[in-house]
Backbone bond lengths (Angstrom), bond angles and torsions (degrees), N, CA, C in turn:
res aa  C-N    CA-C-N  psi(-1)  N-CA   C-N-CA  omega(-1)  CA-C   N-CA-C  phi
1 X - - - 1.470 - - 1.533 109.53 -
2 X 1.326 115.76 123.05 1.458 121.75 179.15 1.538 108.41 -99.40
3 X 1.352 116.34 112.16 1.456 121.31 -178.41 1.523 109.20 -109.95
4 X 1.318 116.31 129.57 1.450 122.82 177.65 1.531 108.75 -109.23
5 X 1.343 116.10 121.32 1.463 122.82 177.03 1.522 107.38 -98.95
6 X 1.340 116.86 117.42 1.445 121.08 -169.19 1.537 111.00 -129.12
7 X 1.335 119.44 105.60 1.461 121.81 171.53 1.538 109.08 -68.43
8 X 1.327 117.89 127.91 1.440 122.59 -177.16 1.524 110.49 -100.27
9 X 1.330 115.36 122.88 1.465 120.67 176.57 1.502 109.11 -112.99
10 X 1.359 116.23 -110.40 1.459 121.35 -179.86 1.522 110.02 -122.09
11 X 1.313 116.52 34.43 1.474 122.25 179.22 1.533 110.17 -122.31
12 X 1.299 115.96 150.93 1.467 121.13 173.87 1.531 108.79 -121.50
13 X 1.331 116.93 -60.84 1.468 121.82 -170.72 1.529 113.41 -53.55
14 X 1.343 116.60 -50.05 1.467 116.91 -170.89 1.527 112.64 -80.20
15 X 1.356 117.47 3.62 1.443 120.36 173.96 1.536 111.64 -95.56
16 X 1.330 116.04 -20.63 1.468 119.37 -178.51 1.524 112.49 -125.99
17 X 1.336 117.07 -35.57 1.470 120.04 -176.10 1.539 113.84 -57.51
18 X 1.339 120.91 -42.74 1.465 118.71 -179.54 1.510 113.76 -62.65
19 X 1.350 116.45 -31.65 1.458 119.38 179.88 1.516 112.12 -71.58
20 X 1.336 114.42 -32.48 1.470 119.83 177.11 1.519 109.72 -75.11
21 X 1.347 117.07 -47.37 1.458 120.92 -174.28 1.533 112.12 -69.10
22 X 1.343 116.52 -36.59 1.466 119.92 179.24 1.533 111.69 -87.76
23 X 1.332 116.37 0.06 1.485 122.17 177.15 1.538 111.01 55.31
24 X 1.321 115.40 44.75 1.464 119.38 177.25 1.530 110.40 -80.10
25 X 1.318 115.51 147.56 1.458 120.16 176.22 1.531 109.73 -72.85
26 X 1.307 116.71 130.17 1.464 121.62 177.97 1.531 108.60 -133.88
27 X 1.319 116.39 105.50 1.457 120.74 179.55 1.528 111.96 -94.53
28 X 1.333 114.03 -36.39 1.453 118.79 -176.51 1.531 109.11 -143.32
29 X 1.342 115.42 143.81 1.459 120.78 -179.93 1.538 108.97 -130.02
30 X 1.322 115.56 133.48 1.470 120.63 173.91 1.517 106.83 -112.49
31 X 1.334 117.90 111.13 1.457 123.20 179.61 1.514 108.77 -94.51
32 X 1.328 116.55 124.71 1.463 122.27 -179.42 1.520 110.41 -99.77
33 X 1.320 117.09 123.99 1.448 121.59 -178.47 1.520 110.95 -112.04
34 X 1.334 115.95 134.90 1.460 120.12 176.56 1.515 111.84 -80.06
35 X 1.322 116.04 142.04 1.472 120.34 -178.29 1.512 111.35 -115.91
36 X 1.347 117.75 16.64 1.466 121.41 -178.46 1.513 108.37 -127.47
37 X 1.316 116.79 143.73 1.460 122.16 -178.81 1.506 110.60 129.13
38 X 1.303 117.05 -173.76 1.472 120.33 179.50 1.519 109.50 -65.48
39 X 1.322 115.64 156.01 1.460 119.93 179.96 1.535 111.02 -58.70
40 X 1.333 115.05 -38.78 1.475 119.12 -179.57 1.524 110.47 -65.29
41 X 1.343 118.56 -40.94 1.464 122.06 179.30 1.525 111.35 -63.43
42 X 1.321 115.56 -45.29 1.457 120.27 -178.49 1.528 109.97 -64.21
43 X 1.342 116.32 -45.22 1.466 119.80 178.81 1.530 112.27 -61.31
44 X 1.328 115.67 -41.57 1.456 118.85 -178.39 1.519 111.26 -66.50
45 X 1.339 116.81 -42.18 1.457 121.05 177.59 1.514 110.89 -62.12
46 X 1.343 117.29 -41.58 1.451 121.03 179.28 1.538 111.02 -65.84
47 X 1.348 116.13 -36.60 1.452 120.45 176.85 1.538 110.48 -60.22
48 X 1.313 117.24 -45.73 1.456 121.02 178.35 1.521 111.34 -65.19
49 X 1.353 116.44 -39.30 1.455 120.26 178.93 1.527 111.09 -61.76
50 X 1.329 116.40 -40.61 1.474 120.23 177.36 1.514 111.28 -63.36
51 X 1.333 116.46 -43.08 1.484 120.47 178.82 1.525 110.19 -64.78
52 X 1.338 117.32 -43.04 1.458 120.04 179.46 1.516 111.73 -64.61
53 X 1.340 116.47 -39.47 1.461 120.80 178.77 1.527 110.31 -58.68
54 X 1.334 115.75 -46.68 1.494 120.09 -179.98 1.527 110.65 -63.71
55 X 1.351 116.73 -44.44 1.472 119.70 -173.93 1.527 112.14 -74.11
56 X 1.312 118.09 -35.21 1.462 119.82 174.96 1.531 110.33 -61.46
57 X 1.306 115.94 -39.49 1.467 119.00 179.86 1.511 111.38 -74.48
58 X 1.352 117.43 -41.78 1.465 120.70 -176.43 1.528 113.10 -76.58
59 X 1.350 116.21 -41.62 1.475 119.85 -175.11 1.525 112.91 -85.00
60 X 1.339 115.58 -37.30 1.463 119.07 -172.94 1.536 112.55 -114.51
61 X 1.330 117.13 -6.35 1.450 119.85 -179.05 1.497 114.45 65.45
62 X 1.341 116.42 27.65 1.465 121.25 -175.70 1.531 112.12 -90.03
63 X 1.295 116.23 138.35 1.472 121.96 170.46 1.535 106.64 -68.09
64 X 1.336 117.94 129.90 1.448 120.20 -172.86 1.531 111.24 -127.22
65 X 1.333 115.43 132.42 1.475 122.12 174.85 1.512 108.72 -120.91
66 X 1.327 115.98 145.45 1.472 121.52 174.94 1.525 109.03 -112.67
67 X 1.337 115.09 126.91 1.472 121.46 -175.57 1.535 108.58 -124.01
68 X 1.323 116.44 136.75 1.461 120.76 -178.91 1.527 112.11 -86.88
69 X 1.341 116.22 136.95 1.464 121.98 168.82 1.508 106.77 -100.81
70 X 1.301 116.36 112.16 1.466 121.17 -168.26 1.514 112.61 -58.71
71 X 1.313 117.20 -46.85 1.489 121.44 -179.04 1.514 107.56 -136.60
72 X 1.328 116.39 107.44 1.474 120.58 -175.77 1.521 112.75 -69.42
73 X 1.350 117.96 -7.50 1.467 120.50 178.34 1.520 112.86 -106.44
74 X 1.320 117.01 3.64 1.489 121.74 176.78 1.531 107.35 -95.05
75 X 1.312 115.66 92.26 1.465 121.35 -174.68 1.522 111.13 -61.00
76 X 1.332 117.97 -45.58 1.446 121.43 -176.95 1.508 112.04 -60.36
77 X 1.343 116.22 -44.78 1.457 119.96 -179.61 1.531 111.04 -66.15
78 X 1.327 116.17 -39.25 1.465 121.22 179.15 1.524 109.98 -63.97
79 X 1.339 117.14 -39.82 1.456 121.78 178.33 1.523 110.28 -61.90
80 X 1.320 116.79 -48.66 1.458 120.26 -178.95 1.518 111.34 -62.81
81 X 1.352 116.43 -41.57 1.460 120.84 178.08 1.526 110.99 -62.09
82 X 1.329 115.72 -44.51 1.480 121.06 178.95 1.507 110.60 -62.53
83 X 1.301 116.95 -44.76 1.476 121.36 -177.87 1.512 110.52 -58.59
84 X 1.324 116.25 -48.09 1.459 120.80 -179.40 1.523 111.88 -65.57
85 X 1.339 115.93 -42.26 1.466 120.15 -177.08 1.555 110.83 -64.60
86 X 1.327 116.00 -47.57 1.464 120.00 -178.84 1.532 110.27 -67.21
87 X 1.322 116.85 -40.46 1.470 120.46 179.49 1.515 110.45 -62.07
88 X 1.339 117.79 -39.83 1.466 121.08 179.34 1.525 111.10 -62.71
89 X 1.349 115.39 -41.93 1.465 119.43 179.35 1.535 111.05 -64.56
90 X 1.325 116.17 -39.53 1.465 120.12 177.62 1.519 110.78 -66.12
91 X 1.337 116.25 -41.87 1.461 119.31 179.24 1.501 112.98 -62.00
92 X 1.360 114.94 -28.43 1.468 119.68 178.83 1.527 111.76 -80.40
93 X 1.338 116.07 -1.09 1.468 120.66 175.07 1.536 113.85 93.63
94 X 1.331 117.03 8.94 1.459 119.85 -176.54 1.515 113.72 -89.45
95 X 1.330 114.71 168.80 1.443 122.67 171.75 1.523 107.17 -103.52
96 X 1.317 118.41 132.86 1.479 121.76 -171.02 1.518 111.40 -113.11
97 X 1.320 114.99 130.13 1.468 122.71 176.30 1.537 107.26 -118.43
98 X 1.339 115.55 121.87 1.476 120.26 -178.30 1.532 109.20 -107.10
99 X 1.321 117.79 116.11 1.459 123.43 178.38 1.522 109.01 -89.05
100 X 1.327 117.94 122.84 1.458 121.48 -177.76 1.525 111.14 -115.08
101 X 1.334 117.13 27.36 1.466 120.17 -175.71 1.522 113.13 -81.40
102 X 1.324 118.21 -21.52 1.465 120.01 -171.72 1.530 109.73 -127.95
103 X 1.312 115.29 -171.16 1.465 126.05 -177.61 1.536 111.26 64.01
104 X 1.352 117.88 163.72 1.460 119.21 177.86 1.531 111.97 -53.37
105 X 1.300 116.51 145.94 1.480 121.35 -174.67 1.515 112.74 -59.01
106 X 1.351 117.47 -28.89 1.459 119.86 178.72 1.525 110.98 -58.36
107 X 1.335 116.08 -42.70 1.451 120.57 -179.60 1.540 110.60 -72.65
108 X 1.320 116.21 -46.55 1.461 120.06 -179.51 1.508 111.33 -59.32
109 X 1.341 117.36 -45.57 1.451 120.92 -179.46 1.532 111.32 -67.90
110 X 1.333 116.77 -36.78 1.460 120.06 178.95 1.517 111.17 -63.90
111 X 1.323 116.14 -41.71 1.465 120.05 179.87 1.526 111.27 -70.26
112 X 1.338 116.45 -37.15 1.472 119.64 177.94 1.525 109.66 -65.65
113 X 1.328 117.61 -44.38 1.453 120.75 -178.71 1.529 111.31 -65.73
114 X 1.336 116.07 -39.27 1.463 120.68 178.44 1.536 110.41 -63.47
115 X 1.325 116.25 -42.19 1.480 119.49 178.04 1.511 110.62 -62.67
116 X 1.330 117.74 -42.62 1.439 121.67 179.30 1.544 111.36 -65.41
117 X 1.348 114.76 -39.63 1.463 118.69 -179.75 1.507 111.01 -63.65
118 X 1.336 116.49 -41.31 1.462 119.63 177.12 1.516 112.77 -65.78
119 X 1.317 115.14 -36.78 1.471 119.47 177.75 1.524 111.48 -64.29
120 X 1.334 116.12 -33.62 1.459 121.39 177.23 1.529 110.15 -73.11
121 X 1.316 115.72 -43.62 1.436 120.45 -174.65 1.519 114.09 -75.00
122 X 1.337 115.48 -36.97 1.461 120.25 -177.66 1.524 109.28 -112.25
123 X 1.323 113.62 78.12 1.465 119.94 -175.74 1.536 112.05 -56.46
124 X 1.319 115.86 -34.68 1.463 119.03 -178.09 1.546 112.19 -68.96
125 X 1.341 116.35 -18.61 1.477 120.93 -179.56 1.515 112.76 -103.88
126 X 1.328 117.69 2.39 1.458 120.91 -171.46 1.537 112.72 -56.15
127 X 1.327 116.28 -37.70 1.473 120.35 -177.21 1.513 111.93 -72.12
128 X 1.355 116.89 -10.45 1.469 120.66 -179.64 1.506 113.38 -101.50
129 X 1.343 117.08 7.63 1.452 121.52 -177.76 1.546 108.44 -119.25
130 X 1.315 116.14 124.50 1.465 121.61 -179.07 1.515 111.05 -133.35
131 X 1.318 115.93 137.77 1.474 121.12 173.91 1.529 106.74 -121.00
132 X 1.302 116.01 132.75 1.468 117.65 -175.98 1.527 113.12 -144.64
133 X 1.306 114.32 160.93 1.464 123.35 -177.80 1.523 109.12 -132.30
134 X 1.344 117.07 146.73 1.465 120.75 175.25 1.528 108.53 -127.59
135 X 1.298 116.39 129.05 1.473 121.93 178.07 1.524 109.88 -86.95
136 X 1.337 118.21 142.39 1.463 120.80 177.66 1.529 111.62 -79.34
137 X 1.311 116.23 158.00 1.461 120.13 173.94 1.522 110.96 -80.11
138 X 1.346 115.95 -27.07 1.445 118.42 -176.22 1.538 108.52 -156.80
139 X 1.346 115.94 140.55 1.470 122.66 173.43 1.526 109.50 -97.40
140 X 1.334 115.94 126.16 1.475 118.76 179.80 1.509 113.42 -77.00
141 X 1.327 117.96 -18.66 1.470 119.46 -178.30 1.530 111.43 -57.46
142 X 1.345 116.51 -41.26 1.472 118.87 -178.21 1.517 111.02 -66.63
143 X 1.336 117.94 -36.93 1.453 120.29 177.96 1.522 110.97 -70.15
144 X 1.335 116.71 -36.94 1.454 120.28 176.57 1.534 111.23 -64.00
145 X 1.324 115.99 -40.38 1.476 119.83 177.52 1.507 110.79 -64.32
146 X 1.340 117.11 -42.40 1.475 120.49 179.70 1.548 110.17 -65.14
147 X 1.297 115.27 -39.76 1.476 119.26 177.94 1.518 110.97 -62.73
148 X 1.315 116.98 -40.22 1.448 121.42 179.63 1.528 110.73 -64.18
149 X 1.344 116.11 -39.28 1.468 118.80 177.06 1.531 111.10 -61.63
150 X 1.301 116.62 -40.55 1.474 120.18 179.22 1.517 111.03 -65.82
151 X 1.349 117.51 -37.29 1.464 120.45 177.54 1.532 110.52 -65.46
152 X 1.334 115.60 -37.47 1.478 119.22 177.36 1.533 110.22 -62.82
153 X 1.301 116.09 -44.34 1.463 119.99 178.21 1.521 111.07 -60.64
154 X 1.331 116.13 -41.71 1.457 120.66 -179.56 1.544 111.00 -64.87
155 X 1.337 115.32 -44.29 1.448 119.09 179.83 1.521 111.78 -64.52
156 X 1.337 116.07 -37.01 1.470 119.98 177.91 1.523 111.09 -63.55
157 X 1.348 115.17 -43.49 1.470 120.37 178.71 1.499 111.14 -68.85
158 X 1.349 116.14 -36.07 1.455 120.56 178.66 1.509 111.21 -64.50
159 X 1.324 115.41 -39.10 1.465 120.83 177.58 1.526 111.63 -63.73
160 X 1.363 114.51 -31.91 1.461 118.98 179.71 1.531 111.99 -87.93
161 X 1.328 116.63 0.04 1.442 121.82 178.55 1.505 113.82 73.90
162 X 1.361 117.95 22.13 1.463 122.17 -175.78 1.526 110.74 -115.83
163 X 1.342 117.18 60.76 1.451 121.28 -179.35 1.521 109.73 -149.91
164 X 1.333 117.68 147.85 1.462 120.44 179.36 1.527 110.92 -111.26
165 X 1.317 116.56 162.98 1.466 121.06 -175.52 1.507 112.39 -61.41
166 X 1.340 117.65 -33.69 1.448 120.18 -179.70 1.508 112.48 -63.86
167 X 1.297 117.42 -38.51 1.460 121.35 179.42 1.533 110.12 -67.98
168 X 1.336 117.42 -39.05 1.459 121.59 178.34 1.530 109.61 -61.64
169 X 1.332 116.99 -47.59 1.447 121.42 -179.09 1.539 111.58 -61.99
170 X 1.327 116.04 -37.70 1.467 121.01 178.50 1.505 111.02 -63.72
171 X 1.337 116.08 -44.93 1.468 118.96 -178.58 1.532 111.66 -68.83
172 X 1.324 116.76 -37.61 1.454 120.06 178.42 1.515 110.43 -63.13
173 X 1.327 117.69 -44.32 1.459 122.01 -178.88 1.521 111.19 -66.82
174 X 1.340 117.21 -39.07 1.468 121.07 179.36 1.533 111.22 -65.79
175 X 1.338 114.89 -44.56 1.475 118.90 -179.15 1.532 110.15 -66.29
176 X 1.332 116.52 -40.16 1.462 120.11 -178.77 1.542 110.52 -64.56
177 X 1.320 116.64 -42.19 1.473 120.86 -179.96 1.535 111.30 -63.39
178 X 1.339 115.60 -41.71 1.464 118.68 -179.58 1.514 111.06 -68.25
179 X 1.321 118.34 -40.79 1.450 121.37 179.23 1.542 110.92 -66.24
180 X 1.310 116.87 -36.47 1.475 120.80 176.11 1.511 109.99 -61.09
181 X 1.347 116.08 -43.11 1.464 120.78 178.97 1.506 110.39 -64.33
182 X 1.326 116.44 -41.78 1.459 121.13 179.36 1.543 110.67 -62.66
183 X 1.347 116.45 -43.69 1.478 120.27 -179.94 1.528 110.49 -65.09
184 X 1.323 116.66 -33.04 1.462 121.17 -175.39 1.507 112.11 -83.45
185 X 1.320 118.67 -37.66 1.467 122.83 -168.99 1.519 114.27 -115.15
186 X 1.329 118.61 -13.56 1.468 119.39 -177.02 1.530 111.90 88.22
187 X 1.307 116.55 -154.97 1.467 120.48 -173.19 1.528 113.62 -86.90
188 X 1.353 116.45 -8.58 1.468 119.05 -178.93 1.528 109.47 -132.29
189 X 1.341 114.84 156.20 1.445 120.86 178.64 1.527 109.81 -121.47
190 X 1.306 116.10 134.46 1.454 120.74 172.34 1.520 114.22 75.48
191 X 1.316 114.88 174.79 1.449 124.08 174.75 1.524 107.82 -129.22
192 X 1.292 116.18 117.69 1.463 121.00 -173.96 1.531 111.79 -76.25
193 X 1.325 114.66 136.89 1.475 119.12 177.33 1.527 109.52 -85.08
194 X 1.324 116.23 127.76 1.464 122.61 -179.96 1.513 108.60 -126.57
195 X 1.320 115.99 117.95 1.466 122.59 -178.66 1.547 111.39 53.42
196 X 1.314 115.42 42.16 1.450 119.72 174.20 1.516 115.07 84.61
197 X 1.333 117.71 0.14 1.474 119.86 179.79 1.519 109.59 -136.01
198 X 1.344 115.40 159.37 1.456 120.75 177.82 1.521 112.37 -100.48
199 X 1.340 114.77 -5.51 1.460 121.54 178.02 1.517 109.36 -112.18
200 X 1.319 116.83 122.87 1.452 121.74 176.41 1.535 108.14 -103.80
201 X 1.317 116.82 102.76 1.455 119.57 -177.98 1.515 111.02 -79.27
202 X 1.323 115.70 137.34 1.468 121.76 -179.89 1.519 109.35 -95.02
203 X 1.344 117.33 121.08 1.477 119.46 -174.77 1.518 112.14 -69.07
204 X 1.309 116.15 152.00 1.456 123.18 -179.81 1.521 110.03 -96.95
205 X 1.318 116.66 133.54 1.450 121.01 177.74 1.541 109.86 -63.19
206 X 1.312 116.39 140.22 1.451 121.28 -175.39 1.518 111.41 -93.54
207 X 1.331 115.99 82.35 1.455 121.03 175.88 1.536 108.71 -111.70
208 X 1.342 114.79 161.50 1.478 118.30 178.40 1.515 108.81 -83.21
209 X 1.356 115.78 163.99 1.454 119.82 -179.13 1.517 111.13 -80.14
210 X 1.349 116.81 175.24 1.460 122.63 -176.74 1.530 109.64 -87.79
211 X 1.331 116.59 125.85 1.458 122.44 -179.28 1.519 109.89 -81.01
212 X 1.365 117.58 160.22 1.471 120.91 -176.38 1.536 114.82 -53.59
213 X 1.358 116.96 -45.10 1.474 117.25 -178.37 1.520 109.94 -71.34
214 X 1.322 117.41 -32.33 1.475 120.57 175.55 1.528 109.81 -63.20
215 X 1.321 117.47 -36.50 1.448 120.84 176.61 1.539 110.00 -59.59
216 X 1.334 116.86 -44.28 1.482 121.32 179.45 1.540 109.94 -58.83
217 X 1.322 116.19 -42.38 1.462 120.50 179.85 1.517 109.60 -61.93
218 X 1.315 116.41 -46.01 1.466 120.66 -178.13 1.521 112.86 -64.64
219 X 1.325 116.12 -44.91 1.451 119.63 179.32 1.520 111.80 -65.23
220 X 1.335 117.43 -35.94 1.451 120.64 178.73 1.533 110.19 -66.34
221 X 1.320 115.98 -42.14 1.474 119.20 175.89 1.520 110.90 -64.81
222 X 1.304 116.53 -37.16 1.467 120.09 177.70 1.499 112.46 -64.55
223 X 1.322 116.52 -36.62 1.468 121.38 -179.08 1.537 111.13 -73.71
224 X 1.320 116.92 -41.66 1.469 120.69 -173.22 1.520 113.68 -97.82
225 X 1.334 117.49 -16.50 1.454 120.23 175.45 1.522 114.21 89.63
226 X 1.334 116.91 -57.68 1.474 119.36 -176.51 1.530 108.74 -160.95
227 X 1.334 114.12 148.50 1.471 120.30 175.73 1.508 109.01 -123.45
228 X 1.328 116.57 142.46 1.471 122.07 -179.13 1.524 110.71 -67.47
229 X 1.318 117.45 -24.94 1.469 120.59 179.67 1.523 108.70 -154.98
230 X 1.324 114.66 164.37 1.469 119.17 175.85 1.518 109.81 -67.84
231 X 1.315 117.58 -30.44 1.465 120.11 177.44 1.527 110.60 -61.95
232 X 1.330 117.23 -42.02 1.457 120.66 178.47 1.540 110.61 -62.28
233 X 1.324 115.38 -40.44 1.461 120.61 176.89 1.518 110.72 -62.40
234 X 1.329 115.69 -42.95 1.473 121.07 -179.20 1.533 110.36 -63.82
235 X 1.336 117.52 -41.61 1.459 120.49 179.95 1.541 110.35 -63.36
236 X 1.329 116.61 -42.04 1.462 120.64 179.31 1.538 110.75 -63.95
237 X 1.317 116.08 -44.66 1.458 120.00 178.53 1.512 112.01 -61.17
238 X 1.329 117.36 -43.22 1.473 121.57 178.77 1.529 110.17 -60.80
239 X 1.338 115.04 -42.97 1.482 119.76 179.71 1.524 110.63 -63.67
240 X 1.338 116.80 -45.49 1.477 121.25 -178.42 1.525 110.89 -63.53
241 X 1.336 116.61 -34.59 1.448 121.13 -177.53 1.521 114.15 -88.30
242 X 1.371 114.53 -7.63 1.468 119.15 -178.73 1.511 111.77 71.02
243 X 1.353 116.40 29.16 1.459 120.41 -179.27 1.532 109.66 -107.76
244 X 1.337 115.43 158.41 1.443 119.85 177.64 1.548 109.43 -76.09
245 X 1.335 114.76 135.98 1.465 119.94 179.81 1.521 107.86 -81.50
246 X 1.347 116.94 107.99 1.467 122.43 -178.92 1.502 109.54 -125.56
247 X 1.341 115.44 170.11 1.457 119.49 177.25 1.547 110.68 -61.00
248 X 1.335 114.58 -35.54 1.448 119.23 -179.91 1.551 111.62 -64.92
249 X 1.361 114.30 -42.43 1.468 118.74 178.56 1.530 109.76 -66.14
250 X 1.313 117.39 -43.13 1.473 121.72 178.92 1.511 110.71 -59.20
251 X 1.342 117.93 -42.64 1.455 122.43 178.42 1.519 111.44 -62.21
252 X 1.341 115.25 -38.03 1.464 120.15 178.44 1.519 110.56 -62.75
253 X 1.319 116.79 -41.68 1.477 122.02 179.75 1.522 109.28 -66.38
254 X 1.308 117.15 -45.20 1.469 120.47 -179.66 1.526 110.05 -59.76
255 X 1.313 116.18 -42.08 1.483 120.70 -179.56 1.515 110.46 -61.90
256 X 1.340 117.02 -43.56 1.462 120.26 -177.18 1.534 111.33 -73.62
257 X 1.326 117.08 -33.84 1.481 120.24 176.16 1.538 108.14 -64.70
258 X 1.301 118.24 -41.77 1.495 121.21 176.88 1.535 110.05 -59.47
259 X 1.323 116.68 -42.84 1.483 119.66 -179.24 1.525 111.13 -65.74
260 X 1.325 116.86 -29.93 1.453 121.10 -178.44 1.544 112.99 -92.51
261 X 1.313 116.11 -4.33 1.463 120.99 -174.79 1.507 113.99 -82.39
262 X 1.340 116.75 -170.09 1.478 122.85 -177.25 1.514 113.06 -56.96
263 X 1.327 117.73 -35.25 1.458 120.64 -179.62 1.518 113.85 -82.36
264 X 1.356 115.48 -2.31 1.455 120.62 -179.58 1.515 110.63 -119.63
265 X 1.357 115.12 -110.93 1.468 119.48 -174.00 1.521 113.22 -89.44
266 X 1.304 117.73 -11.26 1.466 120.84 173.73 1.523 115.87 80.76
267 X 1.342 117.90 14.35 1.448 119.74 -178.21 1.539 112.28 -86.91
268 X 1.332 116.66 -12.25 1.464 121.60 -178.23 1.505 109.23 -126.92
269 X 1.358 117.13 142.95 1.444 121.04 172.30 1.540 109.05 -123.29
270 X 1.307 115.49 149.17 1.470 120.85 -177.33 1.516 111.06 -131.91
271 X 1.342 114.20 147.56 1.461 120.59 177.95 1.540 108.03 -127.75
272 X 1.322 115.47 124.10 1.468 119.00 -176.38 1.522 110.97 -74.26
273 X 1.340 116.19 131.54 1.465 122.97 174.91 1.519 107.49 -134.41
274 X 1.318 115.67 100.71 1.460 119.99 -176.53 1.506 110.26 65.31
275 X 1.341 117.40 -123.09 1.443 122.01 179.21 1.530 112.98 -92.35
276 X 1.315 116.48 -2.43 1.461 121.02 -176.67 1.504 111.09 -110.26
277 X 1.327 116.13 168.45 1.464 123.04 177.52 1.527 109.13 -124.84
278 X 1.330 116.45 110.79 1.448 119.67 173.73 1.520 108.66 -64.31
279 X 1.324 116.22 127.53 1.465 121.57 -168.87 1.520 111.39 -120.85
280 X 1.322 115.84 131.41 1.479 120.98 -179.88 1.525 109.40 -150.11
281 X 1.303 115.93 169.21 1.468 120.62 174.54 1.533 110.25 -73.53
282 X 1.315 116.02 142.71 1.462 119.45 169.95 1.516 107.48 -78.75
283 X 1.333 115.91 177.50 1.458 119.53 179.71 1.534 111.77 -60.43
284 X 1.314 117.24 -45.32 1.458 120.09 -179.40 1.535 109.02 -68.54
285 X 1.329 116.70 -29.69 1.471 120.16 176.28 1.519 110.91 -65.72
286 X 1.338 115.53 -42.35 1.462 119.91 178.56 1.545 110.85 -60.86
287 X 1.342 114.52 -41.18 1.468 118.73 -179.83 1.537 110.84 -67.94
288 X 1.337 115.91 -37.05 1.462 119.33 177.51 1.515 110.57 -61.02
289 X 1.344 116.39 -46.92 1.461 120.60 -179.23 1.523 110.61 -62.75
290 X 1.314 117.07 -42.14 1.467 120.28 -179.93 1.524 110.13 -63.77
291 X 1.316 118.09 -41.34 1.462 120.50 -179.14 1.526 112.85 -68.32
292 X 1.350 116.89 -24.11 1.462 119.90 -176.84 1.519 114.53 -108.52
293 X 1.337 118.40 4.14 1.446 119.43 -171.93 1.529 113.21 -67.28
294 X 1.329 116.83 -20.59 1.467 119.44 179.71 1.544 112.93 -98.31
295 X 1.317 115.83 3.98 1.492 119.12 -179.41 1.532 110.80 -66.54
């Protein structure tokens, strides 16, 4: 089962055209709709989602679901939502393609990062996770801006009494045609071919997954926020696990913190203070803990 997860913004062509032109298999589509912004923005995005839903079903025969993103500017929530959604599709045995060409960048980046995180964590599923981007052939915003400049010139001349009926009719027809195209296609036109394809897949970094004891370290940092030293972290872990705090246990924690640090998986960051290292989760570490806190 080929599932495409597609955040819907103000684009139409580059969300469906590359799949048609590159003849990709599409069995199921999850369309993500933003629920924050001006009423006009939300309505316009929903209009495009409705059109995409119909065309994915009619043109590609794909089962289509529409899912709401509550706040398109809440990166953490979008990451957690993406992580769960993609993981569910993988658990169902499908191959997942995440399109990050549209919607606010917070959502697109959150879904891309979640896809990459799952690819890192679930090495056995890495070949079934894809993140891709499609470039448009043309942006309508520039044409809309140029059209507006021409209307300003016309209104200025009209105010001065130096305009004829033919010019007015021409401008009305030009503006109407452009707005019709905007209503039909969104802010971009077409899907640009790059190196023979319309889909530009974003490669996944090749890191190893998180081991069980490393998970304990991450969750402990997530619960406590920060430790003044790795020794303090080790003492807390020993207490939580009901184990004796020994040099051997401390060495084990240091080893795992190093593996999770900047020179390893990047989930932990450290700041040197004298002979100690203040230890906390990195940004990606915080997101990892949030995505797994209900496991």
